[in-house]
KOLTI-639984 format. One record per residue: residue in one letter; x, y, z of N, C-alpha, C in turn. Coordinates in steps of 0.2 Angstrom, whole numbers, plus 5000, padded with zeros to 4 digits. Each point is the difference from the previous one (the first is absolute). Example, Ala and Ser with C-alpha at 12.3 -4.5 7.8 and 13.67 -1.06 7.14 Angstrom:
<nodes>
A506649725039499650065000500450065000;S499850054996500450065001499650055003;
</nodes>
This chain:
<nodes>
X552555215689500049934999499449975004;X499850025006499549975003499350014997;X499950064997499450014996500049964994;X500649994997500049964994499849925001;X500249985006499949935002499250005002;X499750055003499350005001499650004994;X500250044995499750004994500049934996;X500649975001500049934997499649955003;X500050015007499549955004499350024998;X499850064999499350014998499849984993;X500550004996499949974993499949935000;X500449965004499949935001499349985003;X499850055005499349985002499550014995;X500050054996499550014995500049954995;X500649974998500149944996499749945003;X500049995006499749945004499350015001;X499750065000499350015002499549954997;X500149994993499549954998500049935003;X500649985002500149945004499650005007;X500150065003499750015006499250005000;X499850034994499250004999499849934999;X500449964996499849934999500049965007;X500550015004500049975006499450015005;X499850075000499450025004499449964998;X499949994993499449974998500149925001;X500649975000500149935001499949995008;X500250045004499949995007499250015001;X499750054997499350015000499649944999;X500249954996499749944999499849965007;X500450015004499949965007499850055005;X500250065000499850065005499850064996;X499350014999499850064996500250065003;X500250015006500250065003500650034996;X500449954997500650034996499850044994;X499449994998499850044994499750075002;X499950005006499750075002500550055000;X499950064998500450065000500649994996;X500049954994500649994996500250074997;X499550044998500150064996500450055004;X499850005007500450055005500749975001;X500149945000500749975000500550034995;X499750014994500450024994499950084999;X499750035005499950074999499550024994;X499649964999499550014994499350035003;X500050015006499350025003500250065005;X499650054999500150065005499649985006;X500450015006499749995007499750065002;X499549995005499750065003500550035005;X499950065002500550035005499949975006;X500549985004499949975007499950065005;X499749985005499950055006500650015003;X500150065004500650025003499850035007;X500649995004500649984999500149925000;X500549984996500049934999500749975001;X499949945004500649965002500049944995;X500549994996500049944996500549955002;X499749945001500449945001500049954995;X500649984997500049954995500249935003;X499649954999500249935003499849954994;X500549974997499949974994499549945000;X500049965005499649945001499849995007;X499749945001499749985006500550015006;X500649975000500450015005500250075002;X500150044995500150075002499450045003;X499449984997499450035003499949995007;X500149935002500049985007500550045004;X500650004998500550035003499850085002;X499750034995499850075000499450015005;X499749955002499350015003500150045007;X500549985004500150045006500250074999;X500450014995500250074998499450044998;X499549974996499450034997499650025006;X499949965005499650015006500350065004;X500650005000500350065004500050064996;X500150004994499950064996499350035000;X499549955000499350035000499850035007;X500349975005499950035007500450065001;X500650014998500450065001499850054995;X499849994994499850054995499349994998;X499550015004499349994999499750044994;X500350054998499850054995500349984993;X500549955000500349984994499649944997;X500050004993499849944997500649954998;X499949945000500549954999499849964994;X500550004995500049964994500549945001;X499749944998500549945000500049984993;X500649994997500049974993500349945000;X499849954996500349944999500249984993;X500349954999500149974993499649944998;X499949965005499749944999499250005002;X499649964997499350005001499949975007;X500449955003500049985006500150055006;X500550044998500250065004499450055001;X499650014994499450045000499549975005;X499949934999499549975004500150005007;X500649995002500250005007499950075003;X500250054996499950075002499350025002;X499549984995499350015001499849965007;X500249945001499849965005500350035007;X500650025000500350035006499750075002;X499950044995499950075001499350024998;X499649964996499450024998500050074996;X499550045002500050074997500450055004;X500449985005500450055004500650034996;X500249964995500550034995499849994993;X500350044996499949994993500549954997;X499849974994500549954997500050024993;X500650004997500150004993500549954998;X500049984994500649964997500550054998;X500749995002500550044998500149994992;X500150054996500149994993500749974999;X500149984994500749974999500450074999;X500749995001500550055001500150044993;X499550014996500050044994500050075002;X500450044997500050075002499350044999;X499749994995499350034999499549985005;X500049935001499649975005500150035007;X500650005002500250035007499850075000;X500150044995499950075000499250015001;X499649964996499350015001499849985007;X500349955003499849975006500150055006;X500650034999500250055005499650075000;X499850014993499650064999499349995004;X499849945000499349995003500049995008;X500649975002499949995008500450055004;X500550034997500450065004500149995007;X500449945002500049995007500550045004;X500050005006500450045004500749965001;X499949935000500649965001499949934997;X500549974998499949934997500449965005;X499749955003500349955004500049934996;X500649984999500049944996500249945005;X499749944999500149955005500549954997;X500549985003500549954999500550024994;X500049974994500550014995499650024993;X499850054999499650024994500450064997;X500549994996500450064997499850014993;X499650054999499850024993500350064998;X500550004995500350064998499650064998;X499549994996499650054997499550035006;X499749965004499650025005500450045005;X500649985002500450045005500350064997;X500150004993500350064997499450065000;X499449984998499550044999499750035007;X500049955005499850025007500550055002;X500649994999500550055003500050064996;X499950004994499950074996499450045003;X499549975003499450035002500150025008;X500649985003500150025007499649955004;X499849944998499749955004500549965004;X500050005006500549965004499849935000;X500649964999499949924999500449975006;X499649965004500249965005500049934999;X500649975000500049924999499949975007;X499549965001499849985007500149924999;X500349975006500149935001500449974994;X500550054998500449984994500549945001;X500049964995500449945000500349994993;X500549965000500349984994500249925000;X499749964997500149935000500749994996;X500349945001500649994996499950014993;X499549974997499850014993500050074997;X499650045004499950074998500650045001;X500449995005500750035001500449994994;X500149944998500449984995499850034993;X499450014999499750034994500150075000;X499950045006500150075000500750025000;X500549955003500750024999500250014993;X499749964996500250004993499950074996;X499550045003499850064997500150055006;X500550005004500150045006500050074998;X500350024995500050084998499350024999;X499649964996499350024999499650005007;X500149955004499650005006500250065005;X500750025000500250055004499550074998;X499950014994499650054998499349995002;X499749945000499349995002500050015008;X500549985003499950005008500250075002;X500350044996500150075002499350045001;X499549984996499350035001499649985006;X500349955004499749985006500250045006;X499550025004500250055006500349965005;X499749945002500349955005499849934998;X500549965002499949934999500049975007;X499449975002499949975007500149924999;X500649985001500249934999499849965006;X499949934998499849955005500649985004;X500549994997500649985004500750034998;X500549995004500650034998500349974994;X499949944998500249974994499650044994;X499450015001499650044995500250074999;X500250035005500350075000500650004996;X500549955002500650004996499949984993;X499549964998499949994993499750064996;X499650035003499750064997500650054999;X500550015005500550044999500549984994;X500149934999500449974995499750014993;X499450014999499750014994499950084998;X500350045005499950074998499650045005;X499749975005499650055005500550045004;X499850065002500450045004499949985007;X500649985003500049985007499750055005;X500050064998499750055005499250004999;X499849974995499249995000499849935001;X500449965003499849935001500049995008;X499449975003500049995007499749935001;X500149975005499749945002499550005005;X499449984998499450015004499749935002;X500349944997499749945002499549984995;X499649945001499549984996499350015002;X499750044996499350025002499549955001;X500249944997499549945000499949985007;X500550015005499949985007499450045003;X499950064997499550045003499349994997;X499949954996499449994997499549975005;X499450025001499649985005499349984997;X499749945002499449994997499450045002;X499650024996499450045001499549975005;X499949935000499649965004500449965004;X499749965005500349955004500149944996;X500749994998500249944996499949945004;X500150005007500049945004499349985000;X499550045001499349985000499749984994;X500250034994499849984994500449934998;X500649995002500349944999499649945003;X499850015006499649955004499449994996;X499650054997499449994996500249964994;X500650014997500149964994500249935002;X500349995005500249935003499349965001;X499550035002499449975001499749994993;X500150044996499749994993500349944996;X500749995002500349954998499849935003;X499550005004499849945004500549965003;X500550035004500549965002500450025006;X500149945003500550005006500649974997;X500049984993500549964997500650054998;X500649974999500550054998499950034993;X500250075000499950044994500750034999;X500250004994500650044998499950034993;X500350064999499950044994500650014996;X500049994993500550024995499850064997;X500350065002499750074998500550034995;X499750044996500450044994500449964996;X499749944998500449954996500050024992;X500549994997500150014993499949934996;X499950014994500049944996500649955001;X499849945001500549955002500049985007;X499950055004500049995008499449975002;X499450014997499449965002500149925000;X500449984994500149934999500549985006;X500550045002500449985005499649995007;X499650055001499650005006499549945000;X499749984995499649945000500449945001;X500649994997500549955001500149995008;X500250065003500150005007499449985004;X499450024998499449995003499849925000;X500249974995499949934999500449965006;X500650025001500449975006499750025007;X499750075000499750025006499449965002;X499649984995499449965001500249935002;X500549974999500249945002500150005008;X500250055003500150015007499450035003;X499750054997499450045002499449994995;X499749945000499549994995499450054999;X499950035006499450055000500350074998;X500650014998500350074999499750034994;X499950075001499750044994500650054998;X500150004994500550054997499650054996;X500250075002499750064996500550024996;X499850014993500550034995499750074998;X500450055001499950074998500450024994;X499949994994500450024995500150075000;X500650024998500250075000499650054995;X499849974994499750044995499349974999;X499550055000499349985000499849964993;X500450024995499849974993500249935000;X500349975005500249935000499549965005;X499550035003499649975005499749934997;X499750014994499649944997500549954997;X500650024998500549964997500349955006;X500150035006500249975006499549955002;X499450025000499549965003499949934995;X500050024994500049944995500649955001;X500650035001500649965001499949955006;X499750035006499949975006499549944999;X499450014996499649954999500349944996;X500450024995500349954995500549965004;X500350035006500549965004499649955005;X499450005000499649955003499850025007;X500150075002499850025007499250025000;X499749995006499450035001500150075001;X499750044996500250075000499450054999;X500150065002499450054999500350075001;X499750054997500350075001499650045005;X500250055002499750045005499350034997;X500050014993499450034997499549954999;X500149935001499649954998499549985005;X500250015006499649975006499950055006;X499549985003499850035007500349975006;X500349944999500349965005500549954997;X500549995004500549954997499949945004;X499849954997499949945004500649965001;X500049955005500649975003500449964995;X499649984994500349954995500450044995;X500050075000500450044996500750005002;X500549994995500750005002500450064998;X499750044995500350064997499550054999;X500150065003499650064998500450054997;X499750024994500350064996499850065002;X500450055003499850065002499950054994;X499550014997499950044994499650065001;X500350045005499750065002500650055001;X499850065000500550065001500050025008;X500550015003500050045006499949965006;X499949935000499849965005500649965003;X500650014997500549965002500250015007;X500150065003500150005007499649965005;X499350004998499549975004500149925000;X500249984994500149934999500749985003;X500550045000500649995004499849985008;X499550055002499849995007499649945002;X499749974994499749945001500449944999;X500650004998500449954998500549985006;X500349945000500549985005500750024998;X500150004994500750034997499950024993;X500550034997500050034994500749994996;X499949984994500550004995499950064995;X500550055000499950064996500449994993;X499650004995500349994993500450054997;X500149994993500550044997500749995002;X500149955004500749985003500349944998;X499649954998500349934998500250014993;X499750044996500250024994500350075000;X500450024995500350065001499650064998;X499650025005499550064999500250065005;X500549985005500150065005499749995006;X499549965000499649995007499450055001;X499649995005499550055001499950015008;X499550035002500050035006499949955006;X500649995003500049955006499850035007;X499850074999499850035006499349995002;X499649994995499349995002499849945004;X500349944998499949945005500450015006;X500550045000500450015007499550045004;X499750054997499550045004499449965003;X499849954996499549965002500249955006;X500749995001500249965005500149934999;X500149984993500149934998500749994997;X500349945000500649994998500050014992;X500650024998500150024993500549954996;X499849984995500549964995500150044994;X500650004997500150034994500649974997;X500150014993500549974996500750055001;X500449984995500750045000500050074996;X499550004996499950064996499650065003;X500350045005499750055004500350064999;X500350024994500350065000499650065001;X499450004998499550065001499950015007;X500149955005499950015007500649975004;X500650024997500549975003500150025008;X499950065001500250025007499449985005;X499450004998499549975004500049935001;X500249964995500149935000500649985005;X500550044999500649995005499850015007;X499650055002499850025007499649945002;X499549984996499549955003500449935001;X500549994995500349935001500550015006;X500350055001500550005006499650005006;X499450035000499549995006499749945001;X500149954995499749935001499250004998;X499850054996499350014998499949974993;X500649994997499949984992500649954999;X499849954996500449954998500150004992;X500649994997500150004993499949924998;X499849994994500049934997500250014993;X500349944998500349994993499549984995;X499549965002499649964995499449985003;X499649964996499349985002500149955006;X500649965000500149955005500150035007;X500450055000500150045006499450045002;X499650024995499450035002499549955003;X500049944998499649955003500249985007;X500749995000500349985007499850065005;X500150064999499950055005499350015001;X499649994995499350015002499749945004;X500249944999499949955004500250015007;X500650025001500350015007499650055004;X499950064996499650055004499349995001;X499749964996499349995001499949955006;X500549965001500049955006500250035006;X500350075000500250035006499850065002;X499450015004499750065001500450055004;X500449975004500550055004500550034996;X500349964995500550034996499650064995;X499449984998499750054996499950075004;X499849995006499950065005500650045001;X500649965001500650045001500250044994;X500049964994500150044994499650064998;X499349995002499550054998500250065005;X500149995006500250055005500650044998;X500549964998500650034997499950054995;X499649984995499850044994499650075003;X499649995004499650065003500550055003;X500549975004500550045003500450044995;X500249974995500450034995499650064997;X499449994998499650064998499950055005;X499949995006499950055005500650045001;X500649975000500750035001500250054994;X499749994994500250034994499550054998;X499450025004499650054998500350075001;X499750054997500250075000500250034994;X500149964995500250034993499550054998;X499449995001499550054997500150075004;X500250005006500150065003500650044997;X500549964999500650044997499950024993;X499649964996499850024993499550075000;X499650005005499550065001500450065001;X500649995004500450065002500350034993;X500249954996500350024994499550044995;X499449975000499550034995499850075003;X499950015006499850065003500550064997;X500649985000500550054997499950034993;X499649964996499950014993499350024999;X499650015005499350024998499950075002;X499750044996499950075002499550025005;X499749965004499550015005500249965006;X499750025005500149985007499649935001;X500349965003499749935002499650015007;X499449975000499649995006500349945004;X500550015004500349945003499749985007;X499450045001499749985007499549944999;X499949984993499649944999500449945000;
</nodes>
């Protein structure tokens, strides 16, 4: 029965393949990287043999790549003779992989979950282990990896309300998929219970915490933040609306209009979630009547600029450190929210909406500690921003509370490394 369902699943993917190809070329209109390697995504290009031994980490996009960074650094230190491959699905994930790791790791796009494409991919890379970040459950990939004896470790595993409800509808099928996984390292007790409820073996599920607490910047974010603050020409108030989705920039601009009434010299930085929307957002800001500029357009932000569009990749942590407070998007509209840990690590107050299912536990901890405040709409966003920009002591208290939450919850990467060592056929150099 399970094989029959997998074959039906594969057939549906083959039927949808033309749509996926069209989507790649459509996305490529704004970001040419989406057109790179399209043949490999469909298993139509033979890949060269990868060097060995090889540790493979799959991280679908930007957030997962960032979360994996501390793990990659530990793996490189403990297994210096191993090569590391990072695969992503999105072009932005590929870009941030190159930015964080340079040539220290290999990067490839993971093919679509088509049987022949996965077969050819595994023939080329022949990994010792597959480490999957968060929630990427691909039936054909897991089946073929298991057939070849490749251990699969699901790291930082989580299930949102939406994903849990979807997987429960095909619980019998998911049970067969999860049987291929050697161990599920869940973020929280709730996540562990949810994986069990969709068919995961309780004996293979453990709770290791959230590895995102262990992400550490390569450089001194504090010093770089001071340099960016000087680049912004300002002792004036600065707030940032980060990882925003379509519709949220308009809400942030409406809030900023009210902020400017109380703090006329205030600067708003908008960092859209998706790079293909940078120009669209800048055009909207101009049309709204603001004095605006983008990061790529200027060598200095003059004091008459009211809105700055951050149209670069990988600089968000530094701009958090340069700001007085942060609103984290994907949360005023139902997108599940984005990473509220980064501004907390920078020691600034965090504002977010009600839609935070993707970061429900982290959001809860920061809120309970007094480091984060939830808002309902642009009116509350404006009110909280005005209040915080006027009160340096409150900003400091909230920022310190966020840093303490981060410090208290570090250690997940150590627990994950202990699991991984169990499934690697060679000894780790733990002296490094």
